[in-house]
N, C-alpha and C positions, 0 to 999 in steps of 0.2 A: 436721973435714972432713965435708962434707955427704954423706949417704947417698943412693943413687939412689932415684927414685920407684918405687913398686910398680906393676907392670903388671897392669891389670884388664881383664876382658872387658866390652866396652860393652854397655849395655842394648839389647835388640832394637829398641825404638822409636827410639833414637838412631841405630842403624845404618841403619834404614829411612829416616829423615829425611835423613841424610847422602847416602845413595844417591839419594834422590829429588832432592836439590839438584844432583847431577851430571847426572841425566838431564833434568830440567825446569829449565832455567836462566832461562827467561823465558816469557811467555805464548805467544810464537810457537813455542817448542819443544813445548809442550803441544798446541797446535793441530795441528802437523805430525804428531804421533803419532796424534791423533784422526782426522785426515783419512785417514791411511794405513789405520787400522782400518775406516773407511767404505769405502774402495776395496777392501780385502780382502773386505768383506761384499757385494761386487758391487752397490754403490749406483749409481744413475743420476742421483740428485738430492741434492745436499749443500747445506744452508743453514746459515750461520754468523751468530751474533749476538754482538756484543761491547759491553761497557760499561767505560768507564774504562781503555781500552787492554788489556782482557782480565783486569785484576786484580780488578775487581768482579764481572764476569760474562763467561763464555766458554761459549757454548752451540752445539752442533753437532747437526744433525738430518739423518738420511739415510733412504732407503727400501730399505735392504739386507735381508739375510736375518734380521737380528735376533739376539737372545740367548735361548737356551732357558731356560725357567723354572728347571730343575734346575741350571743353571750360575750362577745369580745369587749363590749363597752363596760361590763361589770366584773370581768374575770379577775381583775387585780384589785378590786375593792375589798376592804376588810369585811369579814363575816359574810362572804358570798360563797356558797357551796352547793353542790348537787347531791351531797351525801347525808345531809341532816336537815330535818324540818323543825322538830321540836326537841326540847331538852331531854324528854323521856326516851328519845331514840338512842341516846348514849348507852342505854342499858343493853341494847342489842346491836351496837355498831359492828359492822363486818368489813368496813373499809379502813384504809390507813388514815386518810385525811377526813376531817369532819368539822373543823372550825372555820375554814375558809380564810386562813391567815397567812399561809406560806407565800403565795405569789404577791400578796399585798405587802408583806414585810420586806420581801426581796426588792420590790419596786421602790421602796422608800430609801434604800441604802445602796442601790446599784442602778445601772442602765439596763432595762429589761426589754427584750423584744420577743415576740411570739409569731411563729409561722405554723398554721394548722389547717388540716383538711379532714372533713368527715367523708364517709362513704357515699353519701347522697348529694354531695356538692361537686360541681364541675371543676373547680379549681381550689387552690389553697388561698388563704388570706394571711397577710402580714400586718403586724401592728406593733407600735412602740408605746411604752408606759413610763410615766414619771409620777412618783408619789401616789401610785394606785390609779392614776387617771389616764385614760386613753388619749394619745396625742393624734389628732386628726381622725380620719376614718380608716378602717381596715382596707388595705390595698390587695386586689387580686394578683396572685403570683402563681407560677408553676410549682407544683409540689406533689409528693406522694401522700397517701393516707397516713395520718398520725400528726405528731406535734414536734416542733423544734423550738426549744426555749433557750435563748442566749442571754447570759448574765455577764455584763462587762463592768469593770471598775468597781468591784464589790468594796463597800465601806469608803467610797470616795468622799462622802460627806461626814464620816465619823473617823477623824484623824487619830484620835486617841485609841479607839478600838483597833484600827489598822496597825498602829505601831505596837500594840500589845501582842499581836499575833507573832508566831515564831517564823522561822525561815520558810521560804517557798517550798523547799524540799520536804520539810516536816509537815506542812499543810497538805502537800501532795500525798504524803504517806498516810495521813488520816483519811483523805479521800479514797485512796486505794483500799484501806481497811473497810470502809463503808461498802464500796462496790463488791469487794470480795465476800463479805458476809451475805449481802443480798443475792449474789450469784450462787452461793452454796445453798441458801434456803429456797431459791427458785430455780432449780436445775432445768426446768422446761423452758425458761426464758434465756435467750442468748444475750450476754453482756459483753461489752468491750470498753476498755479505758485506755486512753492514750494522751500523751502530751502533744500539744499543737505542733504539727510538722514532723512528728516522729512516728515510729511504729507502735503497734499496740503493746501495752504492758500487761494487760489482762484481756483474754478473749476466750469465752466459753462457748461451746457449740449449742445449738438449739436441741431440745429434747434429750438432754444429757441426764446424768444422775448425780446424786450428792457425792458419792465417793470419787467419781471421775473429776468433778469440779474441784474437790479438795486436792486431788493429785495435780491438777493443772495450776492451781493457785498457790498451794502451800508445799507441794512437792511430794514425791513418792515416799519419802521417809516417814511422813505422817500417814499417808493414805494406806500404806501396807500394814500399819499397826491398828487400824480402826476396827472396832467391834460395834455391832448394831445394838441399840439399847431402846427399850420401850417399857412403859408401865401405864396402867389405867386403873382408876378407882371411881366407880359410879357414885359411891356415897359422898365423896368429896367433889364430884363433878369435874374431873380433869383427866386428861391423858397426855403423856409425854413420849416422844420418840426422838431418836437422833443417833449420833455416832460419837463414841469416845475412844481415846487411845487406850490400848492395853498397858500392862505393867512394864512392857519392854521399851516404851517410849517415854522420854522426859525432856523437859525444856527449862531454861532458866526463868521463863516468864509464862504464866498461864494464859492460854488462848481460849476464851469462852465466847461462843456465838450463841446467844440466847434470844429466842423469839417467843413472845407470849401472844397468842392469838395472831400469829404471823407479823407481829410488830417487833422490830429490833429494840431491845430494852436492856437495862442493867438491873441486876438484883444482887446486891452485895451479900445478902444473907445466904442465898443459894450458892454464890461463888465461893464464899469462905467455907461452907460446909462440904462442897465437892472437893476443895483443896485438902481439907482435913481427912477425907476418906482416902485420897491418894497418898497422903503423907505416910500411911502405914506401909505402902508398897514401893514408893520411889525414894531415891537418895535425898538427903537433906537439901533444901532450897531448890528442889526440882519440881516441875509442875506438868500437868497434862494438857492435851488439846480436847476441847469438849464442844460439840455442836448439839444443841437441844432445842426442839420445838415443843412448846408447852401450850396446850389448848385447854382453856378453862371456860366454863359457862359464862357468856358475856354478862349475865346478871350479877356475877360475883366479882367482876373486874371494874375498877375505876381507871379509865384511860386519861381523864382530864385532871392530872395531878401536876404536871410540869409543863411550862411553855414549849419546851422542845419535844414533848411526848417521849422523853427518854426514860421515864420511870412510870411504873403502873403500880397500883395497889390492888390486892385481891384478898378475898375472904379465906380463912383457914390456911393462912400462909405457912404457919409452923407445921401443921399436919401434912400439907402437900410436900413441903421440903423434906420432911422425915420419910414420907413414902418413896420419894425419888431416891434419896440416899440409900434406903434399904434395898431397893431394886438394883442400884448401881453397885453396892457392895457385893451382892450375889453374883452379878455379872463379872466383876473383877476376880472373884474367887474362882470362877470357872475358867478364867484365862490365865491362871497362875501356875499351870502345869509345867511350862517351860519358860524359864527366866533368862534374860540376856544381861550379861555384865560386860564392863569395859575395862580392859587392861592395856598395858603398853609393853611391847617387847623391843629389844634393841639388838640389831645385828652389827657386826664390825663394819664400820664405814657407811652404813645405810641407816637412814631414819625411817621408822615404820610407824604408820598411823595407828590410832587406837583400834584394838581388835575386838571382834564380836564373838563371844564364846557362849555356847549353850550348856546349861547345867542340867544333866539328865540323871539326877539322883546320885551323882558321883562328885562329892565336894572337892576331891583332889585331882579331878580330871586334867590331864595334860593338854596343852594346846597342839592341835594338829596343824602342821605348817601349811597343808593344802587349803586351810580355811582362811589364811591371811590374804586380805584383799586390799589393794591400793585404792584409796578413796580421794586423795588429794592430787589434782591435776598438775600441781607444781612440782611434784616429787617424781623422780625416776623416769623422766621422759627419754625418748630414744636418743635425742641429740646429746644427752649427758655422756653417752658412751663413745662419742666420736669427737670429743673435744670442742664442741660448740659452746663458746663462752659469751658470745655477743648477746646483749639484751635486746628485746623487741624495740625498746625506745631508741636504741642506737641506730636501728635500721629505718626508723620512721622519721628521723629528724627532718628530712627534706619533705616528706609527705605532710607532716602535721605542724612543724615549727613555723608559726606565723611571724616570728621575729627576723627571718631571713631577709636580706636586702634583695632588690630586683636583680642586681648583678649575680648574686648567689643563685637565684632561681634560674637565670639564663644559663649559668655554668652547669647547673644540675641538668637542665634540659638538654644542653649540648652533649653531656656525658650519656644521657639516655639515648640520644640519636646514634651516638657512636657505638653503643653496646647493642642496639637493636639489630634484628635480623635484616637480610637484604630486602625482603619484601616490604618490611616496615619503612625502610629508606625509600623504596620505590614509591610507596603510597605517599610519603611526606614530601617527596621531591618531584612528583609527576608533573606538576604545573610549573610554568616559568616563575610563578610567584611561589617561592619556597615556603611561605608561611600559610599557604592555602589550606593545607590539611592539618595544621597544628592545632591540637586541642588546647583550649585555654587552661594551662596548668594552674594558674592562680585561682580559677573558679573551683578547683578541687582543694588546693593546698591552703588557701587563705580563708576558706569558708569553714567555720566551726561546725556547721551542720550541712551535710551534703543534701539534705532534703529541703533546704531553705527555699528552693525554687517553687515549692508548693505554696502558692500564695493564698489559696482559699482558706478561710477560717473554718475549722471543723472538717469532718470527713464526709465525703459524698457517699450516700447510700444508694445503691442501684436496685431497681426492681425489674430489670431486664430479665425475662424468663430464661433465655439461653445462658446468661452468666450464672444465674442461680442454679441451673441444672448442672453446669460444669463444676460449680463448687460442691454441690451435693454428690456428684459422681466421685470427686476426690475424697470426700469424707466417708462415703459408703465403702470405698475401696481401701480404706485404711487397714493395715495389718497391725493389730493391737500390740502384739508381742514386740514387733520391730519398733513400734513407736516408743515403747518404754525403753528399749535398748538405746535408741538414738537420744532420747530425752535425758537418760541418766548416764550416758557414756563418759568416759574419761579419755581425753586425747593423749595418745602415746607418742606419735611422731609421724612425719611424712617420709615416704620412701622416694617418691618423685611427684611431679605435679598431678599425676593421675591416680596415685595410690597412697593410702595412709592407714595407720594402725590405730584402733581404738580398743578400749577395755570396757567391758560391762560385767560386773560381778567377778567371777573367777575365770571368765572367758576372754580370749583375745581374738579380735576380728580384723580381717583385711578388707578395706573398703575401696570400691572404685569411686574415687572422688568425683570424676567427671559425670558418671551416670547419676550419682546422688545429687550433685549440684544442678544438673540439668533439670531434674524433676523438681527440686526445690524452687528454682527460678521460674519454672512453669507455674507452680502454685502461687508464687509471688505475683505474677502477672494477673492471674485469675482472681485472687483474693484482694488485690489492690486495684481492681478495675476502677478507672477514673480518679485514682488517688496516688498515682505514681509521680515521683519527682522527675526532674529533667536535667540531663547533662548538656549544657550549652557549649557550642563550639565558639572559639574566638573568631573564626571566619567560616562561612558556610562552605559546604563541600558539594561539588557538582555530582548529581546522581548519574548523569550521562557518562562522566569520566569514570566513576566507580564501576558502572555496568560494563564499559568497554574493557576496563582492567580485568574484571572477573572473567570475561569471555576469552581472555588470553590464558587463563589458567587451565591446566589439563583436567582438573576435577569438574569443570563446567561441562565438558563433553561437546564443545561446539564443533560442528563440521560445516563444510561448504553448503550442504543441502539445507541447513537451517536458515540460510540467508545472510546478507551482509551484517557485520557486527554493528555498524552504525544504525541500521534500521532496528535491530533487536534492542540496542541500548536506548533508542528513542522510545520504543514500546514500553520498556521498563519505566522510563520517566513518566509516561502518560498514565500508566496504571497507578503509580504511587501518588502522583499529583492529584488524580481524580479522587483518591481516598484520603488525602492529606487532612481534611477537616476531621474525619472520624478518627484517624490515627492520633491527632493532637488532643482531641477531647477525651478519648478513652485511654490512650496509652502514653501521652506526653511525648510523642515522637513528632518533631517539628520539621515540616517540609514546606518551603515557600512556593509561590505560584510560578517561579522561574525554574523549578526543578532542582533546587538546592537543599541539601540536608543540613538543618540548623541545630538539631539537638536529638539526643537519644534518651530513652527512658532510664531513670535511676531505679534499679531493682533492689539492690542490697547495699546498705550504707557502707561507705568506704570501699566499695568494689566497683572497679571500672573495667569494661570489656577491652579485650585486645584489639586494637584498631586494624591489625593486619587481616583480620577476618571480615572487615567491613564490606569489601566488594562482594564477596560471596553471600553475605547476609542480605545485601540489597537485592541481588538478582534472585535469591531464593524467596524473598518476600513477594516479588512480582510473579514468580512462576509456581511456587508451592503453596501459597496461601489461597484458600477458596474464598474469593471475594463475593461470590453469589449468594451463599447461604450464611445467615447471621451467626449461628452457633458454630459452624465449621470455620468461619472466618476468625472468630475469637480464639477458637481452639488451635488452629494451625498457626495463627500469628504468634500466640504464646509459645507454641512448640519451637518455631523457628527462632524466636527471640531468645529463648532459653538455650537453644543449641549454640547460638552465636556467643552469648555471654559466658557459657560454661567452659569455653576454651581457656584453660589456665596456662599462660606463659608469662612473659615479662610484664604484661599489662602496661599501666601508666607509671609503674614504679621506676626507680632510677638505679636499682641494683639487681643483678641477676638472681641473687639469693632471696629477694623479697617475696617470691612466690611462697616460700615456706611460712613467712609471717602472715600472708594473706590466707593460706590454708588453715593455719592454727588459730588465728585471732579474728578472722572474719567469716570464713566459710563454715567451719565446724561449729562455732558458737551459733551461727544462723541455723544450721541443721539441728542443733540441740534445742533451740527455742521454738522453731516454727515448722519443722519438717513433718509431713504426714506421709509415711512410707506406704507405697501401694503394695498390694498382695503379691504381685509378680516379682517383687524384689527377693523373694525366697528362692527363685529358680533362675535368675538372670545374672548371677555372679556379682551383683552390686555389693553384697556383703557376704563374706565367707568366714566361718569359724575356723581358725588355724591352730588354736591351742586352748586346752581346757585343763586348768590346774589339777583337779582331782585325777583326771586320766593320765596326766604326765607323771604324777606320783605312783600310779599303778605300774607304769612302764619302768620307773626307777626301781621299784620294789622287785620287779622280775629280774632286773639286771643285778 
């Protein structure tokens, strides 16, 4: 007969690792804990950088109160916190964290480093942690007020847990959901989320509002159907408020953002009941979008239910849920005056998207053709009517196909030179060394990410007042109606490199692509200050030669009274070399000490400036940029850079028709995602309404 196994006390390291596995189940759990710490620290700006779904890198940076130097030695030890002193304090807890387990748990299953500075310390301090223990002593480093927490190689010592996780893309999606929910619940705080080395996927402005953040994150389709919701009951000790979609919106999956006492939680009972209320109004298997903030007397709430704090228990749960549902039912009845239904019509030879029809007490109301709106960008583009049958990928084979041989690349480059204009040939052949001005094509074609030159982990945050003022000026000057037009537009087609047609709702607009692109690129320079990538040249280019070439151009306006061209060109070199360190640090423009241009900033992914404008760009940098005033320097440099980059011609492509692909698949998607249109765009002909479907039908009726 077998004897029972001896019971032993587990080693402390094993206990800590098991506990950490309960609290940090995936990267999104770790990020949730870190975001809550940032909010507890009164942060107004939170920036998150992720690599490989958070498993390789998870970095969060805030501008909160920071961590005191004398707390560095215990900040990652288990059950150390500044938010709770005795168990009874749980009954009135008002912060997100309270157990002191988040950082400790992360340090047991990842490589954790912290950089932090408080307002009363002269510098920031950096420290590394292993298994909750401080390694060495905190080192003084340069830094702004706030904290940067970097988590690397999550679950490196828990192989089974790491293998159980899903793909990096799915983990990133869960991280994005967490950031989105906290950004909507905290509209006064600016959130940004990005993959390492790429542009922001989520960016909300500071001091925004809930509806605007819903529009930014989930889209205008949800935001325009939101109705405000609120209910309060003193007897039950709760109040709830938020936004829910009306009966005109439905989705295949319910989106519920539930915060109880500002803590992101799940409540399956409330979720099922809300779904049942909407089942009366929505089609079968369709669900709403609901954001709800529920505040309950802390005495009635138990937050210490689950290790991840993802669930809470509260008194009078059934009565509170019933009161919420009753108020929600009343709200939906009030929004049921005008219903939207979806149908599909078919015209000969043309496929039409589902139509939106309004029922105004006329069950057999006919469809008015002027209400038909194209919503799919892939249907009925302008090129369709001119026999354009080539697919975008057929034009991109040289640009993106990394399987081409070196000989094929050389042949493509030779064709590019033969098709280029005369000035491009002059630029490329000016020197006796014919390859002197050749941009390294392989650095564009063979690199899967054009931003790979950004070697810094994480995103640099600037506190330079002049840059912040320029950013605020852009945001304050935003034209809200135009922003929605550009954000929701459908691309129709290009007329030429400078003009394109877009559709928004039932209106057709003619856009000045150059003006819009110039403003967009200016904003890219300002908002990506110190975070731009770099386009490196295969061989450096003499600034002196470029300046002399530009002085030969009539647009420079050089005359004999201005002095010898050689002296002026040398002056241009001196100005740019004197400011080369600043240009490289802030704008990724590389100039060596010998006066050679080695690299240009990368503004928009997959977009390369036309090198024929390089001489004029160099001389305008020296003469038009105000190098004496900091704010004016940044402003004028950004303006001149945007002006140079916005010139749409052959670029670095190998076919003359490729500008169409650039406009449709690079420029206008960038405009759609990032552009903040200024108010003067309403009167400078940057965008003109040229057709309005209802007005056209009025003309046809008169005919």
